[in-house]
N, C-alpha and C positions, 0 to 999 in steps of 0.2 A: 558505571556510566550514568550520567544524569544531566538534567538541564542546569545551566548556571543560574545562580540567584543574582538579583539586581545589585546587591551590595558587593558581589564578587567581581563585577565587570572591570573595575579599575585594576585590580590585581591580575586578572586574566590578560589585560592589555600589556602589562609589564612582563608577564611570562612570555607572551608572543615576541616582544622586542628582545628579550634575553635570548630566546631560542634562535631568532634570526641573526642576531649579532654573533652568537657562538658559531654559527655556520657560515659567517662571512657574507650574509645575504643582504646586508644593508649598505654595503660599500658603494654600489652603483647608484643607489637612490636613498640617501640618508633620510630624506623627508618622509619616506614611507613608514617610518617609526610612528608618526602621529596617526597615520591611517590604522595601523595595527592596534594602537591604544584605543581608538574610537569605535572599532567594529562592534556592533551589537548594542551600543548604548542608545542609538536612535530607535531601536525596536524593529529594524527592517529584517532581522534574521534571527535564527534560533541558535544560541550558543550552547554547545555541549561540552562537558568536561569529563575527563577520566580522573577518578579520585583514588588515591592510594594512602591507606593509613590516615585518613582524615585530611590529607593534603591534595591539592589539585596538581596532578602530574602532567596534564596536557589538555589541549582544547582544539575544537574545530567549530566552524560555523556553517550552517545551511542558510543560504540567502535566496529567497524566491525572486523571480523576475520582477523588476520594477523599472521605472523610466530611466534610472541612472545605472542599470546593470552594466557590468564590464563586458561580458561576452554572451550572456543569455539574451535571447531575442524574442521570446514568446512566453505566454503564461504556462506552457507545458514544460518549461526549462527552469532549472535552478542552478546556483553555483555553490561549490565548496570553497570556503574562504579560510585562509590563515590556519592551516593545520600546523600545530606547534606542540612540541613536547619539551618540558623543562630540561635543560642540559644534563642535570644529574639524574634524570629519570629515563634517558634515552636507552634504546636497545633492550628494553624490558617488555615489549609488547604493547605499550600504550598507543603508539602510532597506528598499529594495525587495528586495534580495538576501536579507535576513534574513526577510522575510515569505514569500518563495518557499521558503526553506529550511525554515521551520517547517511550512509546508503539506505539503511533501514528507515530512518526518519523521512528521507525523501520519498521512499516508496509509500509509506503510510500517508504522506501528504498528497499523493497522486501525481508526483512529478514524472514526466515521460522521459526526459533526458537530463542527466546530471553533468555539469561542465566544471572544469577547474583550470587555473593557470599555474604554471610552475616555472621557476627559473631553471636554466640548463644545469646549474650547479646543484640543484636539489635532487641528486641521484638517489639518495635513500628514500625520499618521499615518492619519487617516480616509480621506484621498485614496488612500493606498497600499492600504488595506484594500479599498476599493471597486474599485480597479484589479485586485486579486487575486481579485475575485469575491464578497467578503463583502457581505452585505445587512443592513440594519437590522432589529432585532428589538425594537421599542419595548415590547412586552409584558413583556420581561425587564429593562428599565431599572431601576436600583436606586440607593439612596443609602446608602453605607457610613458616612457621617458627616454631621452637620448642615451644611447649606450646600454639600455636595458631591454632585452628581448624575453618574451614569455611564451612558453610552449603550452598549447591547449590540449587537454585530454577530455574524453567524453565517455559516458556510460549510459546506454539505453536501459531503462528500468522496466521490470514486469509490472503490469497493471494489477490492481487489487482484485482478489477473487470476487469481491462484492460486485465490481463492475461487470465481470463475466456473468455472474448469476442474473444480473438485471437484464442481460441480453437473451437469456434462455426463455423459450416459450413457457407459459404457465402450464402446469399439469392439468389434465381434465378434472373437473369437479368429481368428488367421491360420490358414488351412487347412494341414494337415499334408501335405506333398508325398508322404511315404511312404505315408500313408493313401490318398491319391488313387491312387497307383500300384497298391496292393493292390486297391483297388476296381476299377480298370480291368482288372485281370487276372482278375476274377471274371466271365468271359464268360457271359451268360445262356444258358440251355439252348436258347432259341429261335435263338440265333446260331450254335450248333454245326452243322457240316456234316451234312446228312441224306442218306442213301443209300437208294435203292429196291432192296430185295433182289431183286425180280422182274426187274430190268434188269441184274443183274450175276451172274456165276457166283461160286462160293465163293472162288477165289483172287483174282479181281479185287477182290471186296469187302474181303478182308483187306488187300491192298496199299493200297487207297484209305483205309481206316480208320486204318492205321498212319501213312500220310502226314499225315492230318488231325490225329492225336494229336501227332505231332512238331511240326506247325505251331503248335498251341496251347501246347505246352511252350516253344517258342522265344519266343513272344510274351510270356509271363509271366516269363521269366528276367530 
């Protein structure tokens, strides 16, 4: 699975047309073949391809919301367009892999809801969509041309873990060991040795006080 290269887009367009024709999906709207040929050329979407033995076996396009979107209505939505597998490559898993790839790409792009349209006759594709978690949105069904009805499916995508991490409160700053050492050396006055002058003569008091001062200095070095 990879992104299509610019020079491959014309051939990908023809693959779409061949797949739709093989499934009888252009009879109601033959002019849609030109739309299939042109998808992705204007740079409004990301075209993905499934490659088998150096040949393109299938394709799908992720199209973010824009002013001419068919069913997406906000920047948090995107559309899956033109899932197609070459007739001789069908029933080998390429379609399922393409659906998984476009969902992954949409998730990475931060899409909140993924939408797609499908003809009623696209039973195999609808089965893949349902297996991937898409559900029907009948309130969004539409008719792009007389005699052609499209069913809409949608999938709400999980948000990226990075977005969740940004909402978490920052951990408290790590304690500064140097600060703790300095604090430990600030011995409270209540902890200092106390001497009863009435119980010691002058020389004994000076010796004891000098020893206590030396002990405190050693502790804080």
